[in-house]
C-alpha positions as CSV (number, residue, x, y, z in Angstrom):
1,M,100.0,118.3,122.8
2,P,99.3,115.2,120.8
3,N,101.9,113.0,119.2
4,V,101.2,111.5,115.8
5,W,103.0,109.3,113.3
6,L,103.0,110.3,109.6
7,I,104.3,108.7,106.4
8,A,105.6,111.3,104.0
9,K,106.7,110.9,100.3
10,N,109.8,112.9,99.6
11,K,109.7,116.3,97.9
12,R,112.3,117.9,95.6
13,L,114.1,121.0,96.8
14,P,114.1,123.2,93.7
15,S,116.6,125.8,95.1
16,A,119.4,123.3,95.9
17,R,122.6,123.4,94.0
18,R,122.6,119.7,93.5
19,P,119.3,117.8,93.2
20,T,118.1,117.2,96.7
21,V,115.0,115.6,98.2
22,Y,113.6,116.2,101.7
23,C,110.8,115.3,104.0
24,P,107.8,117.6,103.4
25,V,106.9,117.7,107.1
26,Y,109.8,120.2,107.3
27,D,107.7,122.6,105.3
28,Y,105.7,123.0,108.6
29,I,108.7,123.2,111.0
30,D,108.0,126.8,111.8
31,L,104.5,125.9,112.9
32,I,105.7,122.9,114.9
33,R,108.3,125.0,116.7
34,A,105.8,127.9,117.3
35,D,103.7,125.3,119.1
36,G,106.7,124.3,121.2
37,G,106.5,120.9,119.4
38,A,109.0,118.6,117.9
39,C,109.5,116.2,115.1
40,A,111.9,113.4,114.1
41,E,112.1,111.2,111.0
42,S,113.7,108.3,109.3
43,E,114.1,108.0,105.6
44,V,112.9,104.6,104.4
45,L,112.6,102.6,101.2
46,G,111.2,104.3,98.1
47,G,111.7,107.9,99.0
48,Y,109.3,107.8,102.0
49,F,109.9,109.1,105.5
50,L,108.5,107.8,108.8
51,V,107.9,110.9,111.0
52,K,106.7,111.4,114.5
53,V,105.4,114.9,115.3
54,R,104.3,116.6,118.5
55,A,102.3,119.8,117.8
56,S,98.9,121.5,118.3
57,V,95.8,119.9,116.8
58,S,95.5,122.8,114.3
59,T,99.1,122.3,113.2
60,L,98.6,118.6,112.8
61,Q,95.5,119.1,110.8
62,T,97.4,121.5,108.5
63,I,100.2,118.9,108.0
64,A,97.7,116.1,107.5
65,A,96.1,118.0,104.7
66,D,99.3,117.9,102.6
67,P,98.8,115.4,99.8
68,L,102.4,114.1,100.2
69,I,101.7,113.1,103.8
70,I,99.7,110.2,105.2
71,Y,98.3,110.7,108.7
72,V,98.4,107.4,110.7
73,P,95.6,107.7,113.3
74,L,97.6,105.8,115.9
75,S,100.2,107.4,118.3
76,K,101.8,104.7,120.4
77,L,104.0,101.9,119.1
78,D,101.9,99.3,120.9
79,D,98.6,100.5,119.5
80,P,96.9,97.7,117.6
81,V,96.5,98.1,113.8
82,S,93.1,96.3,114.3
83,S,91.7,99.6,115.7
84,L,92.0,101.1,112.3
85,T,89.2,100.8,109.8
86,A,89.6,98.3,107.0
87,N,90.2,101.2,104.5
88,Q,92.9,102.7,106.8
89,R,94.6,99.3,107.0
90,T,94.5,99.0,103.2
91,V,96.0,102.4,102.8
92,L,98.8,101.4,105.2
93,R,99.4,98.1,103.4
94,N,99.4,99.8,100.0
95,V,101.9,102.5,101.1
96,L,104.3,99.7,102.3
97,L,104.0,98.1,98.8
98,S,104.5,101.6,97.2
99,M,107.8,101.9,99.2
100,G,109.1,99.0,97.2
101,Y,108.6,96.0,99.6
102,S,107.3,93.0,97.8
103,T,104.0,91.3,98.7
104,A,106.1,88.2,99.8
105,E,108.3,90.4,102.1
106,L,105.2,92.0,103.6
107,L,103.4,88.7,104.2
108,A,106.5,87.1,105.7
109,A,106.8,89.9,108.2
110,L,103.2,90.8,108.7
111,P,101.0,87.9,107.6
112,N,97.9,89.7,108.8
113,I,98.5,93.5,109.2
114,A,95.3,93.8,111.4
115,Q,97.0,91.6,114.0
116,A,100.1,93.8,114.2
117,T,100.9,96.8,116.3
118,L,101.8,100.2,114.9
119,G,105.4,99.5,116.1
120,Q,105.6,96.3,114.1
121,V,104.4,98.0,111.0
122,L,106.7,100.9,111.3
123,R,109.7,98.7,112.1
124,F,109.0,96.7,109.0
125,A,108.8,99.9,106.9
126,N,112.1,101.0,108.5
127,N,113.9,97.8,107.5
128,R,116.1,99.5,104.9
129,R,116.4,102.4,102.4
130,Q,118.5,103.0,99.3
131,D,120.7,106.0,98.8
132,T,119.8,108.3,96.0
133,T,121.5,108.7,92.7
134,Y,120.9,111.5,90.2
135,D,120.2,111.0,86.5
136,E,121.3,114.2,84.8
137,A,119.9,113.3,81.4
138,T,116.3,113.0,82.8
139,D,116.8,115.3,85.8
140,T,115.6,112.6,88.1
141,V,116.5,111.6,91.6
142,N,116.4,107.8,91.8
143,Y,116.5,105.4,94.8
144,N,118.8,102.8,93.4
145,G,122.0,103.4,95.3
146,P,123.5,101.3,98.0
147,V,121.3,100.0,100.8
148,Q,121.6,102.3,103.9
149,A,120.6,101.9,107.5
150,C,117.6,103.7,108.8
151,V,117.2,105.7,112.1
152,P,115.5,103.2,114.5
153,V,111.8,103.7,115.1
154,D,112.3,103.4,118.8
155,L,114.8,106.3,118.8
156,I,112.4,108.5,116.8
157,D,109.7,107.6,119.3
158,A,111.9,108.5,122.2
159,L,113.0,111.8,120.7
160,V,109.4,113.1,120.3
161,Q,107.4,112.8,123.5
């Protein structure tokens, strides 16, 4: 079964007692498990998750069709980002900026994203995250709490083989 990396934007859990967000890849956990697959994730800045999934091609295609999930067409941490199309590299760069990293931070860490490996890009994205806070007046979950550590990319990679 193939392994893939995904970047997912959080989703609000409407049935929770207190406002809760989660990784939308878990909407597909029954399919992943039925395949005998696995997944692991790390919450990162801006309400995104880095996720590695092992599942059947059909399950991965179903997951990749979710509008909250970005399929990264590389599977190994040492895969070169240069093997992506220019458009795919732009999408990857834009999602890093959407997470909340500044252009200056991105350029300092990855001056030319095409010369990086997938691992370097994911480790940059996995730099930090902020805890959530809830604004009752607007019923909004915000990412403006204290900075939190992320689950290391190498651990996620090792958990899903």
